[in-house]
C-alpha positions in Angstrom: 37.4 16.2 2.6 39.6 13.7 0.8 36.8 11.2 0.2 34.6 13.9 -1.4 37.4 14.9 -3.8 38.0 11.2 -4.6 34.2 10.8 -5.2 34.3 13.6 -7.8 37.3 12.1 -9.5 36.0 8.6 -9.6 32.4 9.4 -10.7 33.3 11.5 -13.6 35.4 9.7 -16.2 38.5 11.4 -17.5 39.2 13.6 -14.4 42.9 13.6 -13.7 43.4 15.9 -10.7 41.1 17.6 -8.1 42.6 20.4 -5.9 41.1 22.7 -3.3 43.1 25.9 -2.8 43.0 29.2 -1.0 42.7 32.5 -2.9 46.4 33.1 -2.3 47.3 29.9 -4.1 48.0 27.5 -1.2 46.9 23.9 -1.7 44.4 22.8 0.9 43.5 19.4 -0.3 44.1 17.2 -3.4 43.3 14.0 -5.1 44.9 12.2 -8.1 48.2 14.1 -8.0 51.4 14.5 -6.1 51.9 17.5 -3.8 54.4 19.2 -6.1 52.0 19.2 -9.0 49.1 20.2 -6.8 51.2 23.1 -5.5 52.1 24.3 -9.0 48.5 24.1 -10.1 47.3 25.9 -7.0 49.7 28.8 -7.6 48.6 29.1 -11.2 45.0 29.1 -10.1 45.6 32.1 -7.8 46.7 34.0 -10.9 43.7 32.8 -12.9 41.2 33.8 -10.3 42.8 37.2 -9.9 42.7 37.8 -13.7 39.0 36.5 -13.8 38.1 38.9 -11.0 39.7 41.8 -12.9 37.7 41.0 -16.0 34.5 40.5 -13.9 34.7 44.1 -12.7 34.2 45.2 -16.3 30.6 44.1 -16.2 28.7 47.1 -14.8 25.7 45.2 -13.4 27.6 42.2 -12.0 29.3 41.7 -8.6 32.8 41.3 -10.2 33.4 38.0 -8.6 34.8 35.0 -10.5 32.5 32.0 -10.4 33.9 29.6 -13.0 36.9 29.6 -15.4 37.2 27.0 -18.0 40.3 26.6 -20.2 40.5 24.2 -23.1 44.0 23.1 -24.2 45.3 20.4 -26.5 44.7 17.2 -24.4 42.1 18.4 -22.0 40.3 21.0 -19.9 40.9 22.9 -16.7 38.1 24.1 -14.5 38.4 26.6 -11.6 35.3 27.3 -9.5 34.7 29.6 -6.5 34.0 27.4 -3.5 33.3 29.5 -0.5 34.9 32.7 0.7 38.5 32.8 -0.5 38.5 29.2 -1.5 38.5 27.5 -4.9 38.0 24.0 -6.4 40.1 23.1 -9.5 39.8 20.1 -11.8 42.1 19.0 -14.5 40.5 16.6 -17.0 41.4 14.7 -20.1 40.0 15.6 -23.5 37.1 13.1 -23.5 35.5 14.5 -20.3 31.8 15.4 -20.2 32.0 19.1 -19.6 28.4 19.5 -18.4 28.9 16.6 -15.9 32.1 18.1 -14.5 30.4 21.5 -13.9 27.4 19.8 -12.3 29.5 17.6 -10.0 31.7 20.5 -9.1 28.7 22.6 -8.1 27.3 19.7 -6.1 30.6 19.3 -4.3 30.8 23.0 -3.5 27.2 23.1 -2.2 27.9 20.1 0.1 31.1 21.3 1.6 31.3 25.1 0.8 31.6 26.2 4.4 34.5 23.8 4.9 36.3 25.2 1.9 36.2 28.8 3.3 39.7 30.0 4.2 40.4 32.9 6.5 42.3 36.0 5.5 46.0 35.7 6.2 48.9 37.9 7.1 48.7 41.6 6.3 45.2 41.2 4.8 43.9 40.5 8.4 44.7 44.1 9.5 43.3 45.8 6.4 
């Protein structure tokens, strides 16, 4: 999977980090960052996807599932996209990034490797 993450980072200018994580915030793969930074971002992503799912349940005709979260901060953008069951793709990009291109390339990547990004339920969730 590393070469696919690298391909995303190298074909979209201004992408800084690409991370694949599980729903419970464990880093599964990364490109462009060190493991400690990737772990911190993965943990933060778990909180974001949980918050987004809670907001999603407020839409009476929707399925309540988070598909995409975009955060703009001074200096850049953060993207978090659902990528298979219980798996997510996260991208950190600098300010000059083409937002439409990032979204398109992330969707393409998820479509190509979505089944490989699926993570099984762990621990006590397995018995529930």
